FIMIVEX-317706 format. One record per residue: x, y, z of N, C-alpha, C in turn. Coordinates in steps of 0.001 Angstrom, whole numbers, padded with zeros to 6 digits, always signed. Layout:
XYZXYZXYZ...
END
This chain:
+000845-001198+000000+000000+000000+000000+000881+001248+000000+000565+002168-000906+001323+003418-001002+000851+004420+000055+001716+005378+000340+001297+006490+001192+000326+007403+000427+000677+007708-000815-000152+008554-001677-000214+007920-003054-001375+007989-003682-001532+007522-005052-002185+008639-005864-001474+009109-006874-002021+010100-007795-002636+009359-008984-003928+009529-009167-004629+008837-010249-004902+009784-011419-004947+009181-012610-005367+009889-013829-004510+011118-014109-003211+010940-013971-002283+012055-014195-001746+012028-015618-001465+013221-016129-000719+013334-017377+000757+013338-016977+001399+012182-017068+002738+011989-016509+003806+012481-017496+004649+013381-017019+005834+013828-017753+007019+013404-016910+007703+012361-017336+008634+011687-016425+010044+012265-016395+010317+013285-017208+011628+013921-017167+012680+013260-018025+012340+012197-018731+013323+011511-019579+013391+012083-020978+012448+012960-021315+012363+013474-022675+011348+012740-023521+010776+011680-022972+009742+010939-023698+008434+011717-023720+007546+011411-024654+006231+012077-024655+005471+011770-023366+004575+012689-022985+003765+012451-021791+002818+011278-022021+002314+010726-020932+001359+009622-021022+000463+009675-019785-000723+009111-019889-001615+009029-018738-001198+007859-017857-001270+008066-016543-000901+006997-015634-001212+007350-014194-000968+006400-013306-001086+006586-011865+000320+006546-011272+000556+007329-010241+001883+007391-009626+001746+007160-008127+002468+006140-007637+002442+005818-006217+003669+006367-005507+003447+006969-004335+004526+007551-003540+004584+006851-002194+005791+006490-001785+005972+005827-000497+007223+006380+000179+007072+006803+001424+008208+007342+002150+008809+008576+001517+007990+009373+000858+008480+010593+000236+009169+010374-001091+009113+009161-001624+009792+008832-002883+008809+008173-003839+008948+008508-005133+008125+007839-006144+008468+006355-006140+007469+005538-005863+007698+004096-005749+007264+003334-006995+006298+003876-007740+005816+003159-008920+005069+004104-009838+005220+003863-011142+004417+004534-012172+003605+003446-012843+002280+003559-012739+001383+002467-013133+000451+002907-014249-000127+001956-014945-001120+002307-015970-002314+003007-015335-003017+003841-016093-004194+004525-015531-005267+003524-015127-005943+003828-014028-006994+002930-013555-006470+001699-012857-005228+001753-012360-004652+000593-011691-005451+000270-010420-005280-000953-009941-005998-001393-008734-005189-001121-007464-004091-000374-007595-003240-000094-006432-004020+000648-005354-003623+000432-004098-004284+001067-002961-003300+002008-002264-003841+002978-001566-003001+003940-000858-003758+004523+000322-003007+005029+001295-003633+005680+002448-004333+006979+002041-003807+007590+001005-004426+008801+000488-004422+008737-001025-005563+008984-001635-005694+008949-003091-006074+010339-003581-005345+010832-004586-005633+012136-005181-005888+011944-006661-007116+012246-007092-007455+012185-008512-007106+013537-009123-006033+013582-009932-005573+014867-010479-006264+015217-011793-007126+014323-012277-008053+014638-013377-007338+015203-014609-006297+014507-015038-005627+014869-016285-004626+016004-016185-004383+016490-014986-003373+017548-014843-001971+016950-014938-001002+017803-015284+000374+017342-015457+000994+016973-014119+001734+015879-014109+002469+015432-012923+003888+015097-013374+004859+015727-012759+006244+015522-013189+007175+015609-011992+008441+015184-012155+009406+015338-011061+009583+016811-010715+009951+017079-009468+010172+018456-009050+011311+019103-009814+011230+020416-009990+012264+021152-010688+013424+021474-009743+014599+021609-010323+015791+021997-009574+016138+023436-009936+016163+024307-008944+016661+025662-009147+018167+025600-008958+018885+025517-010061+020327+025301-010001+021136+026529-009645+020487+027698-009636+021211+028934-009310+020348+029761-008373+020470+029486-007084+019612+030121-006094+020437+030908-005085+019862+032012-004614+020474+032797-003545+019522+032860-002342+018912+031720-002021+017879+031663-000983+018413+031243+000379+019713+031388+000594+020303+030903+001840+019600+031452+003083+019462+032767+003152+018921+033371+004366+017436+033053+004575+016582+033122+003544+015193+032703+003769+015077+031262+004263+015910+030379+003748+015874+028988+004203+016322+028880+005656+017380+029588+006008+017863+029553+007393+016867+030193+008349+016060+031138+007837+015053+031793+008669+013788+030959+008812+013747+029810+008137+012589+028922+008260+011390+029348+007447+011615+030138+006400+010485+030584+005579+009908+029418+004781+008646+029543+004420+007950+028452+003747+008333+028245+002303+008967+029243+001679+009450+029163+000302+008345+028859-000695+007141+029397-000440+006047+029211-001398+006402+029765-002767+007244+030809-002801+007621+031405-004074+008318+030405-004987+008940+029397-004423+009585+028355-005218+008686+027129-005350+008130+026695-004240+007356+025450-004244+006137+025557-005161+005486+026729-005164+004300+026887-006002+004633+026913-007489+005921+027007-007807+006362+026893-009199+006877+025499-009522+006810+024596-008543+007255+023229-008773+008698+022961-008420+009381+023942-007836+010776+023734-007439+010815+022908-006156+011558+021821-006183+011696+020968-004998+013142+020835-004529+014087+021386-005293+015492+021370-004901+016117+022721-005233+016859+023274-004272+017580+024517-004507+019071+024287-004333+019846+024839-005250+021301+024756-005174+021846+026128-004793+022604+026175-003709+023061+027429-003119+024571+027608-003301+025073+028743-002790+026515+028985-002792+027059+029424-004131+026269+030135-004911+026655+030512-006268+027544+031751-006290+028151+031984-007449+028912+033205-007750+030099+033420-006816+030646+032319-006306+031826+032418-005458+031547+032862-004042+030255+033007-003702+029905+033613-002415+028984+032714-001609+029547+031676-001028+028793+030836-000107+028830+031451+001283+027983+030950+002176+027937+031464+003550+028936+030776+004466+029654+029799+003929+030653+029073+004720+031708+028525+003770+032928+028285+004301+033377+028486+005682+033621+029967+005966+033480+030361+007212+033591+031776+007558+034180+031935+008955+035099+032866+009089+035658+033190+010399+034764+034212+011093+034735+034181+012407+033894+035114+013152+034208+036564+012797+035486+036876+012629+035873+038248+012344+035482+038735+010969+035131+037802+010062+034745+038178+008704+033235+038284+008514+032458+037851+009500+031019+037695+009294+030307+039010+008989+030595+040065+009744+029868+041329+009558+030078+041887+008159+031330+041934+007703+031606+042470+006375+031074+041563+005272+031130+040238+005494+030647+039302+004469+029130+039378+004341+028434+039568+005450+026984+039768+005385+026652+040975+004505+027384+042054+004733+027157+043265+003943+027487+043022+002477+028575+042305+002236+029019+042014+000880+027972+041193+000117+027329+040263+000809+026360+039372+000174+024963+039965+000071+024738+041100+000705+023368+041603+000835+022697+041866-000503+023481+042220-001523+022880+042471-002824+022294+041244-003475+022794+040062-003105+022298+038807-003669+021449+038026-002679+021889+037980-001428+021236+037116-000442+020240+037849+000447+020184+039179+000354+019268+039918+001197+019868+040227+002559+019043+040739+003456+019539+041203+004757+018701+040662+005919+018167+039474+005798+017388+038903+006893+018255+038758+008138+017673+039026+009280+018403+038976+010546+018473+037533+011036+019391+036785+010446+019589+035382+010797+020925+035264+011521+020968+034676+012708+022250+034530+013421+023182+033567+012696+024395+033996+012459+025399+033163+011812+026188+032451+012912+025754+031287+013283+026371+030560+014400+027416+029549+013925+027635+029454+012648+028535+028443+012099+029878+029065+011729+030848+028192+011567+032144+028559+010987+032477+027633+009818+032453+026340+010066+032811+025374+009022+031637+025145+008077+031936+024512+006954+030888+024182+005986+029935+023153+006568+030468+022203+007319+029621+021180+007946+028657+021806+008938+029145+022763+009731+028273+023435+010694+027180+024231+009988+027527+024832+008860+026546+025573+008061+025443+024640+007559+025830+023489+007027+024824+022533+006552+023957+022033+007701+024560+021861+008875+023780+021456+010047+022728+022517+010394+023105+023805+010270+022152+024883+010545+021021+024890+009524+021343+024636+008273+020302+024527+007253+019356+023379+007566+019910+022252+007949+019090+021093+008278+018200+021382+009476+018750+022064+010488+017980+022371+011698+016827+023321+011407+016954+024133+010350+015882+025057+009969+014719+024352+009285+014872+023042+009028+013832+022216+008402+013329+022830+007097+014205+022939+006109+013792+023526+004830+012683+022709+004184+011725+023372+003540+010592+022667+002947+010909+022035+001600+012148+022139+001165+012571+021495-000077+014001+020993+000089+014489+020281-000898+015847+019739-000842+016856+020857-001094+018029+020737-000487+019039+021778-000588+020403+021149-000842+021159+021745-001770+022575+021425-001941+023325+022739-002035+024647+022696-001905+025400+023945-001940+026814+023719-002433+027277+024687-003240+028691+024793-003553+029402+025487-002387+030719+025392-002379+031528+026290-001560+032102+027335-002513+031945+028606-002163+032387+029675-003039+033884+029925-002933+034541+030067-004077+035973+030344-004055+036265+031734-003499+035302+032649-003626+035475+033946-002989+035483+033818-001478+034593+032982-000955+034539+032749+000487+035815+032075+000973+036309+031125+000192+037546+030432+000546+038717+031413+000556+038780+032257-000469+039871+033244-000543+039781+034229+000627+038568+034617+000978+038370+035503+002122+038957+034893+003391+038705+033604+003591+039188+032941+004803+040705+032892+004872+041354+032834+003704+042810+032687+003672+043525+034026+003491+042948+034909+002641+043655+036134+002248+042875+037416+002534+041681+037293+003104+040852+038476+003243+040412+038976+001871+040272+040287+001724+039849+040872+000455+041044+041414-000336+042216+040849-000110+043442+041352-000742+043376+041245-002259+043693+042348-002933+043722+042404-004391+045162+042189-004847+045577+040930-004856+046939+040569-005265+046980+039081-005580+048010+038645-006285+048148+037204-006545+048363+036434-005250+047840+035234-005215+048039+034378-004047+049444+033789-004055+050045+033712-002893+051348+033063-002766+051167+031554-002637+052248+030827-002803+052166+029363-002834+051529+028808-001564+051930+029332-000411+051391+028790+000836+049901+029112+000970+049454+030226+000389+048037+030582+000423+047227+029684-000505+047790+029349-001650+047116+028421-002561+046967+027058-001900+048009+026611-001195+047910+025327-000487+046821+025391+000577+046734+026502+001280+045702+026638+002316+044309+026630+001701+044144+027277+000551+042839+027282-000109+042486+025888-000626+043458+025180-001152+043207+023808-001614+042778+022926-000439+043461+023054+000682+043107+022252+001862+041693+022585+002340+041345+023865+002300+040028+024283+002766+038937+023769+001831+039172+023830+000528+038203+023296-000430+038029+021791-000228+039143+021085-000056+039066+019637+000166+038247+019315+001412+038442+020101+002472+037689+019874+003711+036199+020121+003476+035882+021183+002765+034469+021484+002491+033835+020396+001629+034565+019876+000666+034037+018788-000150+033761+017563+000719+034665+017265+001634+034446+016152+002564+033213+016383+003436+032926+017658+003720+031822+017993+004629+030487+018151+003911+030467+017989+002579+029186+017969+001891+028991+018939+000756+029996+019755+000412+029851+020649-000743+029768+019815-002016+028946+020279-002976+028818+019524-004227+029786+020007-005290+030553+021032-004979+031514+021573-005927+031936+022958-005492+032546+023683-006416+033007+025040-006135+032337+026008-007106+032175+027246-006664+031628+028276-007545+032565+029467-007539+032492+030247-008604+033286+031466-008700+032443+032557-009336+032623+033765-008857+032006+034940-009467+033123+035877-009856+033642+035720-011063+034874+036399-011443+034694+037875-011763+033497+038401-011514+033318+039854-011581+033196+040452-010183+033084+039583-009173+032890+040053-007796+034172+039869-006989+034540+040868-006170+035657+040633-005247+035217+039682-004137+036101+038831-003611+037510+038712-004008+037762+037707-005133+036722+037059-005664+036939+036095-006752+037593+036747-007961+037286+038013-008204+037812+038674-009392+039327+038817-009342+039923+038661-008160+041371+038776-008022+042079+037451-008302+041312+036386-008532+041910+035076-008764+042418+034962-010197+043635+034508-010345+044204+034273-011672+043794+032899-012186+044049+032670-013451+043805+031352-014030+044597+030293-013289+045863+030584-013017+046733+029593-012371+046238+029257-010973+045825+030275-010217+045316+030045-008869+044047+029193-008914+043150+029527-009831+041883+028792-009913+042115+027343-010290+043016+027104-011239+043328+025726-011642+043853+024932-010441+044766+025518-009695+045364+024811-008555+044323+024471-007500+043439+025420-007195+042433+025176-006163+041352+024226-006673+040998+024348-007959+039949+023492-008526+040338+022021-008498+041633+021737-008552+042066+020338-008517+041622+019646-007234+041562+020407-006141+041144+019817-004865+039690+019395-004901+038859+020152-005637+037456+019774-005775+037287+018654-006788+038122+018659-007824+038007+017646-008877+038220+016240-008338+039202+016070-007460+039492+014726-006950+038380+014225-006037+037513+015141-005588+036372+014749-004768+035090+014635-005597+035213+014703-006916+034051+014562-007777+033210+015819-007893+033772+016972-007555+033026+018221-007618+032989+018818-009003+032195+019881-009148+032126+020614-010404+032468+022070-010137+032734+022816-011216+033110+024230-011141+032025+025031-011840+031279+025808-011072+030179+026627-011586+030644+028082-011545+030677+028763-012710+031344+030046-012761+030511+031129-013449+030415+032262-012778+029998+033505-013426+031266+034067-014044+031311+034109-015365+032558+034411-016066+033078+035818-015767+034335+036013-016110+035025+037267-015843+034471+038419-016675+033963+038117-017846+033437+039166-018725+032324+038565-019584+031241+039303-019729+030104+038831-020525+029793+039799-021657+030775+040641-021992+030568+041646-023037+031686+041527-024080+032482+042573-024246+033478+042607-025322+034507+041488-025220+034882+041121-023989+035922+040098-023792+035329+038730-023457+034115+038474-023921+033456+037213-023560+034165+036000-024154+034735+036131-025347+035428+034988-025952+036621+034577-025103+037375+035567-024605+038505+035273-023733+038031+034627-022435+036872+035052-021941+036339+034478-020706+035936+033022-020893+035338+032717-022028+034989+031327-022330+036253+030472-022399+037301+030996-023040+038555+030251-023127+039155+030012-021745+039005+030981-020845+039511+030809-019484+038798+029651-018788+037478+029575-018939+036718+028490-018313+037138+027143-018890+037280+027078-020193+037695+025829-020835+039084+025419-020336+039985+026385-020218+041335+026084-019746+041322+025579-018307+040484+026166-017469+040389+025719-016074+039925+024270-016019+038914+023946-016817+038408+022574-016839+039463+021610-017364+040109+021991-018448+041090+021101-019073+042290+020859-018167+042785+021909-017531+044026+021799-016753+043800+021237-015350+042598+021375-014814+042346+020863-013458+041617+019527-013454+040985+019192-014591+040212+017958-014655+038827+018077-014047+038357+019292-013785+037046+019471-013172+036007+019806-014241+034820+019215-014176+033749+019636-015092+033376+021081-014798+033238+021886-015836+032962+023314-015665+031602+023669-016256+030898+024536-015559+029592+025003-016037+029562+026523-015999+029329+027128-017146+029181+028577-017230+027757+028918-016834+027612+029671-015773+026283+029971-015272+025714+031197-015972+024400+031221-016140+023642+032254-016864+024449+032860-018019+024770+031998-018979+025510+032401-020166+024699+033426-020953+025311+034553-021228+024648+035610-021990+025713+036512-022595+025289+037397-023485+026202+038353-024104+025626+039746-023926+026410+040627-023345+025957+041990-023082+026506+042949-024132+025702+043945-024457+026150+044985-025369+025682+044742-026784+025041+045753-027370+024470+045602-028714+025518+045215-029754+026730+045772-029615+027739+045483-030633+028210+044032-030591+027853+043297-029521+028230+041881-029412+027109+040928-029827+025966+041497-030209+024870+040645-030656+025332+039786-031834+024913+038530-031808+025252+037626-032896+026473+036768-032645+027181+037012-031534+028393+036244-031246+028107+034926-030535+026881+034741-030084+026580+033567-029258+026785+032266-030019+026431+032234-031311+026536+030986-032076+027976+030492-032114+028923+031397-032360+030329+031000-032422+030827+030534-031060+030371+031184-029986+030807+030800-028648+030239+029447-028241+028989+029196-028601+028401+027888-028308+029123+026799-029090+029482+027102-030343+030266+026131-031123+031596+025846-030443+032213+026883-029877+033497+026680-029201+033338+025764-027994+032260+025935-027244+032004+025054-026099+031752+023630-026580+030998+023481-027667+030757+022153-028233+032065+021497-028676+032963+022292-029266+034265+021757-029690+035058+021251-028483+035015+022011-027398+035726+021588-026189+035150+020283-025659+033834+020183-025672+033204+018945-025208+033587+017770-026102+033613+017995-027407+033992+016930-028342+035434+016491-028123+036270+017397-027615+037669+017072-027342+037851+016430-025969+036742+016187-025271+036814+015512-023984+036863+016426-022782+036677+017733-022996+036670+018689-021889+035233+018858-021414+035008+018637-020145+033645+018666-019602+033233+020102-019313+032783+020803-020346+032339+022188-020193+030946+022330-020777+030100+023095-020107+028766+023354-020618+028301+024704-020107+027137+025142-020591+026629+026433-020163+025151+026329-019836+024679+027237-019010+023270+027324-018670+022779+028727-018998+021478+028868-019185+020912+030174-019511+019731+030451-018599+019334+031722-018539+018142+032087-017801+016930+031384-018404+015923+031142-017582+014703+030502-018084+013780+031495-018760+014111+032780-018752+013345+033778-019491+014290+034466-020468+013727+035332-021316+014537+035942-022358+015232+037205-021896+015045+037575-020649+015683+038763-020117+016523+038417-018910+017504+039287-018621+018207+039227-017355+018115+040605-016746+018863+040848-015685+018702+042124-015008+019024+043289-015925+020000+043116-016842+020290+044175-017776+019096+044396-018704+018444+043274-019085+017281+043391-019955+016142+044116-019281+015934+043849-017976+014873+044545-017264+015092+046052-017315+016345+046474-017105+016621+047898-017089+016474+048489-018485+016896+047752-019511+016728+048238-020872+015243+048434-021189+014406+047503-020715+012969+047661-020913+012469+048927-020228+012963+049160-019012+012530+050338-018283+012882+051610-019041+014092+051650-019609+014496+052825-020377+013616+052995-021616+013255+051877-022239+012389+051948-023416+011006+052465-023048+010483+051984-021920+009170+052436-021464+009174+053939-021228+010263+054410-020595+010367+055840-020330+010389+056622-021639+011121+056111-022610+011211+056773-023914+009844+056851-024583+009021+055816-024386+007722+055768-025034+006665+056580-024295+007051+057171-023162+006134+058065-022475+005395+057440-021312+005741+056199-020928+005108+055590-019768+005834+056019-018502+005321+055607-017347+005912+056082-016101+007182+055338-015709+007527+054267-016412+008778+053571-016134+008753+052693-014919+007554+052472-014332+007518+051679-013102+006672+050422-013239+005482+050534-013764+004636+049349-013751+003792+049171-015002+003631+050182-015842+002753+050070-017000+003574+049708-018218+003287+048570-018791+004066+048080-019917+003132+047753-021069+003501+048163-022255+002706+047899-023446+003064+046527-024005+002178+045538-023933+002524+044185-024368+002779+044080-025860+002266+045042-026654+002505+044987-028093+003963+045281-028414+004596+046093-027570+005947+046539-027860+007000+045807-027040+006623+045238-025910+007590+044559-025043+007019+043204-024649+007787+042164-024909+007367+040814-024597+008581+040035-024123+008526+039222-023053+007365+039011-022212+007159+040152-021222+006033+040146-020538+005715+041209-019602+006534+041057-018331+006993+042174-017806+007696+042196-016527+007292+043444-015763+007352+043378-014450+007239+044581-013647+008649+045150-013522+008828+046391-013955+010157+046964-014080+010290+048184-013181+011425+048332-012546+011672+049466-011669+012879+050245-012165+012745+051569-012214+013823+052438-012653+014754+052758-011481+016059+052883-011739+016947+053369-010684+016662+054844-010436+016741+055252-009187+016461+056650-008874+017642+057524-009273+017359+058781-009550+018420+059715-009886+019381+059883-008709+018831+059778-007486+019666+059868-006292+020708+058758-006267+020272+057520-006570+021203+056395-006584+022250+056552-007682+021809+057015-008847+022739+057208-009953+023781+058267-009611+023341+059366-009013+024276+060420-008647+025285+059936-007605+024805+059153-006625+025715+058621-005615+026738+057693-006252+026280+056863-007190+027193+055954-007874+028246+056733-008658+027834+057823-009295+028792+058647-010048+029820+059281-009110+029374+059761-007940+030291+060352-006970+031299+059327-006461+030822+058102-006219+031705+057035-005752+032788+056738-006787+032383+056608-008045+033357+056290-009086+034316+057448-009319+033829+058684-009167+034721+059841-009304+035762+059846-008191+035347+059482-006965+036287+059417-005850+037341+058341-006073+036937+057230-006650+037882+056150-006956+038893+056612-007986+038417+057282-009039+039321+057777-010079+040318+058780-009500+039828+059642-008612+040711+060629-007993+041776+059944-007136+041381+058917-006381+042342+058185-005548+043381+057479-006412+042938+056889-007516+043873+056220-008423+044852+057209-009034+044348+058419-009365+045195+059431-009989+046313+059893-009056+046047+059914-007773+047074+060348-006824+047874+059175-006261+047610+057982-006820+048381+056807-006436+048002+056217-005104+046807+056512-004628+046357+055991-003335+045383+054847-003551+045481+053854-002701+044542+052740-002789+043302+052952-001957+043199+054136-001323+042078+054416-000438+041291+055596-000972+039980+055420-001136+039104+056501-001583+038061+056749-000508+037605+057984-000412+036600+058315+000584+035580+059268-000012+034411+059270+000593+033327+060152+000177+032697+060726+001434+032723+062052+001544+032200+062742+002734+032864+062216+004011+034169+061979+003927+034929+061561+005082+034824+060095+005444+034095+059308+004661+033914+057887+004946+034604+057054+003877+035416+056085+004316+036137+055244+003369+035160+054418+002520+035449+054313+001247+034613+053542+000329+035195+052140+000231+034425+051128+000635+034944+049764+000557+034615+049152-000796+035260+048034-001092+035148+047417-002416+033723+046981-002766+032954+046402-001825+031573+046041-002190+030753+047235-002658+030962+048403-002045+030231+049601-002458+030642+050002-003869+031942+049920-004151+032431+050249-005495+031836+049293-006526+031802+048011-006174+031243+047016-007097+029785+047321-007417+029006+047649-006388+027589+047942-006623+027416+049219-007438+028244+050225-007171+028145+051480-007920+028488+051260-009391+029564+050515-009630+029960+050245-011015+028881+049438-011734+028300+048474-011026+027262+047635-011622+026029+048463-011995+025634+049359-011097+024466+050191-011365+024681+051058-012595+025858+051665-012684+026139+052532-013825+026263+051720-015110+026846+050518-015020+026926+049648-016202+025536+049295-016712+024645+048946-015787+023293+048576-016175+022544+049766-016756+022737+050927-016148+022080+052133-016646+022552+052437-018064+023867+052287-018299+024408+052530-019623+023847+051519-020618+023759+050249-020190+023189+049227-021081+021750+049569-021439+020998+050048-020463+019620+050434-020732+019526+051651-021615+020428+052620-021424+020386+053847-022210+020594+053564-023682+021342+052513-024000+021636+052222-025391+020406+051746-026169+019291+051587-025469+018069+051233-026185+017704+052335-027183+018184+053558-026951+017913+054658-027864+018491+054387-029257+019484+053499-029317+020110+053210-030601+019258+052273-031461+018247+051639-030854+017392+050725-031602+016457+051534-032491+016511+051298-033789+015748+052096-034733+014304+051640-034835+014085+050352-034611+012734+049821-034776+012422+048872-033646+011219+049008-033089+010811+048139-031972+010046+046948-032541
END
């Protein structure tokens, strides 16, 4: 007898085969049998789904839901879309391993991706972090990478310099320990500090520690615009030289002048795979990314709408709720970048604004905002909608 029996379902089994009608029995939280429709099977609970689709749960392979999960939130935003597994620790920025002295700054650094929920960080090691996730009783399955930015932070802080040999050994040891403690691989965000300070040689050396444990390398590439071809080659080289399977996360091309380059880059990845290099790429599940949202907002403004919520479906597809950056935020970002340029001009590594030192995460966010605004502004160059 099954715990649950779903009757009269349109079964999509995830193998790529056509759907078919059938009954599905679940026992102990696991699919135990897929049966012909109208089977005589019995269950403690029977649900007649009346021809609705029934399929395996979806995996959100690129999630930043660490803090909501640790806070014990119900995650309806994912579950109601069919997501049953979330993969965390993306873009080189996992929540562990972490030293007590680094926690306050790392929380601030991650806030743009992970949010600012008031969750106590009681862990240090990766194993302790996973224990905290388990204790929060997440309503779905969870896996996590260990971020190479987090690893570098533990060994070198936010230092913008090449790693020395003893530091590379320490990072390799730390990655190996995290893999033993349950990490499914390593991630890198090569546009975010401190991952952006990692060289090809450093990444290859550290990735070898994950490779021998069966891990994978999930990477936000160093450049997604003019230098994207070089960035793809860097990922392929890391995979080839370290022996680790590599996955380019949210593969895209930014900038109008780079439109049309994707076919050649995908061919290059296919060539690497044909040569035995385990490299692949993933894309967003929609046709826009954050840069696209902002470009839409700029277009809406140009067309005379308010730029916040009213979108003309004839001219913009698919529909999104879009928010414009405020002029206040843009001006602050410009002031921050001007202060950085002034500090660089006088040969100082320290910049300040209104007497307060500007840290690297603030610079990163300011540069990102201005980059996105510029990408959106270029919508004016489009002659026909």
